[in-house]
C-alpha positions in Angstrom: 69.3 91.6 54.6 73.0 92.2 55.3 73.7 95.8 56.5 76.5 97.4 54.6 78.8 100.1 55.9 81.6 102.3 54.9 85.0 101.7 56.5 85.0 103.3 60.0 81.2 104.0 60.0 78.2 102.1 61.3 75.8 100.4 58.8 73.6 103.0 57.1 70.3 101.9 58.6 71.7 101.5 62.1 72.9 105.0 61.8 69.4 106.2 60.7 67.9 104.5 63.8 70.3 106.6 65.9 68.8 109.8 64.6 66.2 109.8 67.4 65.2 113.5 67.2 64.5 113.4 63.5 62.7 110.1 63.8 60.8 111.3 66.8 59.6 114.6 65.2 58.4 112.6 62.2 56.6 110.2 64.6 54.9 113.1 66.4 53.5 114.2 63.1 52.7 111.0 61.3 52.6 108.5 64.2 49.1 107.2 63.3 50.5 106.0 60.0 54.0 104.9 61.2 52.5 103.0 64.2 50.2 101.0 61.9 53.0 99.9 59.6 55.5 99.1 62.4 53.0 97.2 64.6 54.2 93.7 65.2 50.8 92.4 64.1 51.3 93.9 60.6 53.0 90.7 59.4 53.5 91.7 55.8 55.0 95.1 56.3 57.2 93.9 59.2 58.7 91.2 56.9 59.3 93.9 54.3 60.9 96.1 56.9 63.0 93.2 58.0 64.3 92.6 54.5 64.8 96.2 53.4 66.1 97.8 56.5 67.2 95.0 58.8 64.8 95.7 61.7 63.8 92.2 63.0 60.2 91.4 62.4 60.0 89.7 65.9 60.8 92.7 68.0 58.1 94.9 69.4 59.0 98.4 68.3 58.3 101.5 70.5 55.2 103.4 69.3 55.3 107.0 68.4 53.3 109.1 70.9 51.7 112.2 69.4 50.5 113.7 72.7 52.1 116.9 74.0 53.7 117.1 77.5 52.0 119.5 79.9 53.2 120.7 83.3 50.4 120.1 85.9 49.4 122.6 88.6 51.9 122.7 91.4 50.7 121.8 94.9 51.4 124.9 96.9 51.2 122.9 100.1 53.8 120.3 99.0 56.6 119.6 101.4 59.3 120.2 98.7 58.0 123.6 97.6 61.5 125.2 98.0 62.9 123.0 95.3 63.1 123.9 91.6 63.8 121.5 88.8 64.3 121.7 85.0 63.2 118.3 83.6 65.2 116.9 80.6 62.5 114.7 79.2 64.7 112.5 77.0 63.9 111.5 73.4 62.1 108.3 74.6 59.7 110.1 77.0 59.4 113.0 74.5 58.5 110.9 71.4 57.6 107.4 72.4 56.3 107.2 76.0 55.0 110.5 77.2 53.4 108.7 80.1 56.9 108.6 81.7 57.1 112.4 81.5 53.5 112.8 82.6 54.1 110.6 85.6 57.3 112.3 86.6 55.8 115.8 86.3 52.7 114.8 88.2 54.7 113.3 91.1 57.1 116.3 91.3 54.2 118.8 91.1 52.4 117.0 93.9 55.4 117.5 96.2 55.3 121.2 95.5 58.4 121.3 93.3 58.6 124.2 90.8 59.0 122.7 87.3 60.3 123.7 83.9 60.8 121.4 81.0 63.8 121.7 78.7 64.7 119.3 75.9 67.1 120.8 73.4 68.1 117.5 71.7 69.0 113.8 72.3 71.8 113.1 74.8 73.7 111.1 72.2 73.7 107.6 73.8 72.7 106.0 70.4 75.7 107.7 68.8 78.0 106.6 71.7 76.9 103.0 71.1 78.3 103.4 67.6 81.5 104.9 68.7 80.8 108.3 67.3 82.5 110.3 70.0 82.9 113.4 67.8 79.1 113.9 67.4 78.5 113.1 71.0 80.9 115.7 72.2 79.3 118.4 70.0 75.8 117.5 71.4 77.2 117.5 75.0 78.6 120.9 74.6 75.4 122.3 73.1 73.1 120.8 75.6 75.2 121.6 78.6 75.5 125.2 77.6 71.7 125.4 77.2 71.3 124.4 80.9 73.6 126.9 82.4 71.0 129.7 83.0 68.7 127.2 84.7 71.5 126.0 87.0 72.6 129.5 87.8 69.0 130.3 88.7 69.0 127.5 91.3 67.3 124.7 89.3 68.3 121.1 89.7 68.4 119.1 86.4 66.3 115.9 86.5 66.5 113.3 83.7 63.8 110.7 83.0 65.8 107.7 81.8 68.9 106.1 83.2 70.8 106.4 79.9 70.5 110.2 79.8 71.4 110.5 83.4 74.5 108.4 82.9 75.5 110.4 79.8 75.2 113.8 81.6 76.7 112.7 84.9 79.6 110.5 83.7 80.0 110.0 80.0 80.2 113.6 78.9 82.8 114.6 81.6 84.9 111.7 80.4 84.7 112.9 76.8 85.1 116.6 77.6 86.9 116.8 80.9 88.0 120.4 80.5 84.6 121.7 79.5 83.2 123.9 82.3 79.6 123.7 81.1 79.7 119.9 81.0 81.2 119.8 84.5 78.6 122.1 85.9 75.8 120.1 84.4 77.3 116.9 85.6 77.4 118.2 89.2 73.7 119.3 89.1 72.1 116.4 87.3 69.9 113.7 89.0 68.0 110.6 87.8 64.3 111.0 88.5 64.3 108.0 90.8 67.3 109.4 92.7 65.6 112.8 93.0 62.3 111.5 94.3 64.1 109.3 96.9 66.1 112.4 98.0 62.8 114.3 98.5 61.4 111.4 100.6 64.5 111.4 102.8 64.7 115.1 103.3 61.3 116.9 103.0 59.1 113.8 102.9 56.5 112.9 100.2 52.8 113.9 100.4 50.4 111.3 101.5 48.0 109.6 99.1 49.8 106.6 97.7 47.9 103.3 97.7 49.0 99.7 97.1 49.3 98.6 93.5 47.6 95.4 92.4 50.1 92.7 91.7 53.8 91.8 92.1 56.6 93.9 90.7 59.7 92.5 89.0 62.3 95.3 89.1 65.2 95.1 86.7 68.1 97.2 87.9 69.2 98.8 84.7 72.9 98.6 83.7 72.9 102.4 83.1 71.4 103.0 86.6 74.0 100.8 88.3 76.8 102.6 86.4 75.8 105.8 88.1 77.1 104.6 91.5 74.0 106.0 93.3 72.7 102.7 94.8 69.5 100.9 93.8 67.3 104.1 93.7 64.6 102.4 91.7 64.2 99.8 94.4 64.2 102.6 97.1 61.5 104.5 95.1 59.2 101.5 94.7 59.5 100.6 98.4 57.8 103.9 99.1 54.6 102.4 97.6 52.6 100.8 100.4 52.8 97.0 100.5 54.9 96.9 97.3 55.8 93.3 96.5 59.2 93.7 94.8 61.5 91.1 93.3 64.9 92.2 92.0 66.5 91.2 88.7 70.2 92.2 88.5 71.1 90.6 85.2 71.5 92.5 81.9 68.3 92.6 79.9 70.3 92.1 76.6 68.6 94.9 74.7 71.4 97.3 74.2 69.6 99.9 72.0 69.8 99.0 68.3 71.5 95.7 69.3 68.1 94.5 70.4 66.3 95.7 67.3 68.4 94.8 64.3 68.0 91.4 62.6 71.7 90.3 62.9 71.7 90.7 66.6 68.1 90.5 67.9 68.1 86.8 68.5 71.4 87.2 70.5 69.8 90.0 72.5 67.0 87.7 73.4 69.4 84.9 74.4 71.4 87.3 76.6 68.2 88.5 78.3 66.7 85.0 78.8 68.3 84.4 82.2 66.8 87.7 83.5 63.5 86.7 81.9 63.6 83.4 83.8 64.0 85.3 87.0 60.9 87.4 86.1 58.9 84.3 85.2 59.6 82.6 88.5 57.7 85.3 90.5 55.0 85.7 87.8 54.6 89.5 88.4 52.0 91.9 87.2 54.7 94.5 86.3 58.2 94.3 84.8 59.8 97.7 85.7 63.1 99.3 84.8 64.6 102.8 84.7 65.5 101.8 81.1 62.1 101.6 79.4 63.5 99.6 76.5 64.9 97.0 78.9 61.5 96.5 80.6 59.7 96.1 77.3 62.4 93.7 76.0 62.2 91.6 79.2 58.4 91.6 79.2 58.4 90.3 75.6 60.9 87.5 76.1 59.3 86.5 79.4 56.0 86.0 77.6 57.3 84.5 74.4 60.5 82.7 75.1 60.2 81.6 78.7 56.4 81.2 79.3 55.6 80.5 75.6 52.5 82.6 75.8 52.5 86.0 74.2 49.1 86.8 75.7 50.4 86.7 79.3 49.3 89.9 81.0 52.4 91.8 82.1 52.6 95.6 82.2 56.0 97.1 81.6 57.3 100.6 82.4 59.4 103.0 84.4 59.4 103.0 88.3 58.0 106.6 88.3 55.0 105.4 86.3 54.2 102.9 89.0 54.5 105.5 91.7 52.1 107.7 89.6 49.7 104.8 89.5 49.9 104.4 93.3 49.1 108.1 93.7 46.2 107.9 91.2 47.9 110.3 88.7 48.2 107.5 86.0 45.9 104.6 85.3 47.4 101.1 85.3 46.0 100.6 81.8 48.1 103.5 80.5 51.3 101.5 81.2 52.7 99.5 78.3 51.7 95.9 77.7 
């Protein structure tokens, strides 16, 4: 189905996919129904969805997660007990993969960090991809103002996906260079991998991590590299005892809705295939990226397009999830297939 659009606007259904908060709230409430119909194994409905809306029937769509996010008890003996963070959970960790939030909060709490959770709305990355700068600037102003009290009370802001961190640190200040709230938030925002590595270098992490079973193929996400902070995901995974890490520095090809919509999905797979070949060479147990959509995309095309076996056992996820597995806070089976 050809996606139609008005002049100067993205196609209608592409724009609807970018309404992550609305879609996520519906998913939290009706996920058991929506997950059934959007499951890749539901061949008939996925073909209908492909024809009517233009969501490619071959792509594995993120499931909606109906669980609530809870802050675990703080370890009063943790080495980083003088730190305070307010965690911006992101729409993806909020609505689709709460395991990322659970893993992040568990690791932070174990280090003794005081934690608050604050998610006012989506950072606007899906809208930025469509060139909708006006709506992004409105969200940036609202969200940044909502963090001011936390920052003034001494809290660091920690984001759980590389896209959100990039938006808050760099994209928003470029869009609103004179906005004081945006500037203050930018100066006090950290990517979760970056923040945990900083704790390890300064206060030190608590003991208790154990080796994980299997090799790790780490995709260095484009949105992480654009933050100019170094390969923090790699530094974080190296903290896991005996971690067997291979690095993939190529683009995954996903690109948000680019990897989902019928007109562009096959191209997204083609772009990501060189990265998937690198993954397949080392035959890992895990494909990890600070962009969860990228890790899932790479996992799928590694199995289906490179290995030609969709039943190949590869877990995908965020680096913090694997650290939580190492600590025993998260089970390996709770990571995405």
